[in-house]
C-alpha positions as CSV (number, residue, x, y, z in Angstrom):
1,M,-13.9,8.9,2.8
2,V,-17.0,8.6,5.7
3,I,-15.2,6.8,8.6
4,A,-17.2,5.5,11.4
5,P,-16.0,5.8,14.9
6,G,-15.0,1.9,15.3
7,G,-12.5,3.1,11.7
8,R,-14.8,1.2,9.5
9,I,-15.4,2.8,6.0
10,I,-19.1,3.6,5.4
11,A,-18.6,5.7,2.3
12,G,-16.2,6.0,-0.3
13,P,-13.5,6.8,-1.3
14,M,-14.3,8.3,-4.7
15,H,-11.0,8.1,-6.7
16,R,-12.1,9.0,-10.3
17,E,-15.4,10.6,-10.1
18,K,-16.2,14.4,-8.7
19,G,-18.8,14.6,-6.2
20,I,-20.3,14.4,-2.8
21,L,-19.7,11.6,0.0
22,Q,-23.0,11.6,2.2
23,A,-23.6,8.8,5.2
24,E,-25.4,8.5,7.8
25,I,-24.1,8.4,11.6
26,D,-25.0,7.3,14.9
27,P,-23.5,10.5,17.2
28,T,-23.6,8.3,20.0
29,A,-21.7,5.2,18.5
30,Q,-18.1,5.7,19.6
31,T,-15.6,3.8,20.7
32,G,-14.7,3.2,24.7
33,S,-11.2,4.1,24.8
34,K,-12.2,7.7,23.2
35,R,-14.9,8.2,26.1
36,V,-12.3,6.9,28.8
37,L,-9.3,9.7,27.5
38,D,-9.9,12.0,25.5
39,V,-6.9,14.5,25.1
40,A,-7.8,16.7,22.4
41,S,-11.3,18.0,23.1
42,H,-12.1,20.6,25.9
43,Y,-11.7,17.6,28.6
44,A,-7.7,18.2,27.8
45,R,-5.2,18.1,30.6
46,P,-2.4,20.4,29.7
47,D,-0.7,20.1,33.1
48,I,-0.9,16.1,32.4
49,F,-0.6,15.7,28.7
50,E,1.2,16.9,26.1
51,L,2.8,16.6,22.5
52,R,6.7,15.9,21.8
53,V,8.2,15.3,18.9
54,N,11.7,13.5,18.5
55,R,13.2,15.1,15.4
56,L,16.3,12.5,16.2
57,P,16.7,9.8,13.6
58,V,15.7,6.4,14.9
59,C,16.5,2.9,13.7
60,P,12.8,1.6,12.6
61,V,13.5,-1.5,14.5
62,R,14.9,-2.7,18.2
63,F,15.7,-6.0,19.1
64,D,15.6,-6.4,23.3
65,E,16.8,-9.3,25.0
């Protein structure tokens, strides 16, 4: 499956057949949020951003008053 930067599927998926998916993309077409906050690449700030995984079980729904 090939997915555009905005999340739109532009090729695939291939369910039963075998093959190679090919699509043309514009490398300059990215979403604004990606340009503003890029926490995964070489611009990442490890002194500010961190990944935390809460392993405790939680209720899937919470109602606030």
